[in-house]
N, C-alpha and C positions, 0 to 999 in steps of 0.2 A: 323747530325746523319744519318748514312747510313740505308736505308730500303731495304729489300730484299723481293721478291715475295715468296710465299709458295713453288713453284717449285724450286727456287734457293736455299732456305734453305734446302730442301730435298736433292738436289744434293750435297751441301756442306757437309751435314751430311754423305752421302754415301761415299764421297771421304775421309773424315776424318777417317772413320772406315775401309775403304778398301785399303788405300794407304800404302806403295808404290805399284805400279802396277808391281808385281814381277812375277817370274815363278811360276809353280805349288807349292802349299803349301807342306810342307814336312810331310810325314807319321811319326807318333810318336810325332809330335809337336802340340801345341795348334792351332786349326783352327782359322783363322782370323775372327773376328766379322764383321758383316755388317748389314746394314738396306736397305730394298727395299720396294717398294709399291706393293701391290697385286692388283688383278683385280678390287677390290672394292674401291681402293684408300686408303686402310688401310696400315699403316707402320708395317712391320714385321722385327724383329731383331733376328739374329741367337741366341744370348746369352739368349733370353727369353725361349729357350727350354732346357737350361742346366739341366742335370739330365736325359734327354731322348736321345736315339740314333736318329741322324738326317741324312737323305739321301738327297743329292743334285743331281738334274738331270738337265743337260742343254738341252734345247728343241728348236727345229725349226720345225714347222708343215709342211714345204715345203720340208724337207729332206727325201729322200727315205729310209735312214737307220732308221730314226725315224718312218716313216710310217710302216716299217717292224714290229716294235715292238708294234705299236698302232693298226694297222689294224688287226693284229693277236690276239690282246688282251693280249699279253705277258707283256707289260709294265703295263697295268692296273692291271693285276693279281699280278705282283710283288709289285706294290704300295699297293694294298689291303692287301697282305700278310705281308708287312712291318708294316702297320698301325695296323693290328690285333695283332702284337707283341708289340705294344706300341710305335713304332717309328714314327717320324715326317718326312714327305716327302715334300721337297720344290722343285718344278719345276721352273726353272729359264730360262727366255728368254732374251738373250743378243743381239738379232738381232737389228741392227741399223735401224732407220727410213729410208724408201726407199730401204731397202735391204730384201732379201728373209728371211721369217720367222718372221719379225717384226710384233708385234701385239699390238693393243690398248687394254685397259681393257675390253670394250664391246666385241671386237673380240675374246679375249681369253675366256671370259665367255661363248660365243656361242660355241667355240670349246670344252670347258670342258663338256658342256651339250651334244654335238653331239657325242663325243668320250667316254663319261662316264669316264673321267679322275678321278683317285682316289687319287690324291695327296692332302696333307693337305692345301697347298697354292700354287698358281701360281703367281710368282713374275716377275716384269718387270724391266729389266736392259738395257734399250735402249742405254745408254751411254757406256755400257760395263765395267763399273768400277769394279764390283764384278767379272765378268767373267775373266777379265784380272788379277785381284788380285789372283784368284785361278788358273790361267793358263789353263782355260778351252779351249780346242782346237777343240773339235768336238761336234756334236749333234748326239746321246747322249754322254755325258761325265759324269761319275758318281763319287760321293764322299760320304764316310760314316764317320760320326763324332760320337764318343761314348758319353756316358753320362757325361764324365768329360771334354768334349770339345776337345778331342784329335782326330786328323785325323787318321783313321785306314785303309781306303781303298780309292784308286783313280784309275780310268781307265774305261774300257769298261764295259757294262752290262754283257757281256758274252765273251766266247772265240771263237766265230764264226764271224769274221769281214767281214760280207757280208750283202747285202740288200735282201737276199733270205729268205723268210719266212720259207721255208722247213728246214733250218738249225737250227731253234730254238729248235726243239725237241731233237736234239743231242748235244745241247750246255750246257756248265756248266754256270749256272747263278751265276756270281761272287757276285752279290749283295745279293741274297738270301742266298748263302753259308756263306758269311761274317756275315750277320744278325743272322743266326742260330748259328754260332760260338760265336758271342758276347752274345747271349742269354744264351748259355751254359757255359759262363765264360771262353771260350777258346780264345787263340790268333788267330787272323785272319790269316789263312794259306796262302792265296794269297792276299797280301796287296797292290799290284800294278800290273796293267795289261795294255796292249796296248789299249788306247782309239781309237775308230774307228767311222766313220760317215762323215758327211759333216763338213767343217770348220765352226767355229762360225763366223757369218757375222757381225763383229765388225764395229763400226764407224771408218772411216779412220782418 
């Protein structure tokens, strides 16, 4: 009888839920389910949030584009606004071990406290299985899934693809706009936008 370690079983489960490693999920289609471990070692599954709007945010703390939104407080304010509307916010780190942005659970917990990150869960995807399944290209790269499990937005957080904090005040926050439209029962007017930032540092 074959025996697997807990980490191996967790990896197999993630692959089973997130394969094949396709290009970005399609808007208007059911978002692919996945399981990942959070900073406390707890397994979080996308489908457990069915009935709620879910925001996915790809994260790399070493990326200047990510720093733009966190050092200014823009990302935390967006996270907080989303959660106040009843949405779930999942921050995902797909940085491979040994590459920029990779974090262990304790390191991520320390960062959450230091930067006052307001996401519902911070999830670790060091093997890049979920990131590749979603076609996440940059940090940040944002996705919004409605309460029915349908992908309704994917792309950048806003329409100012720079690392300049000064550009935030004149930017259209695509995530907040989409969340407000969903809350009002309207169709998301900008369903896809250019993702910008640092490339996701996947395992080779």
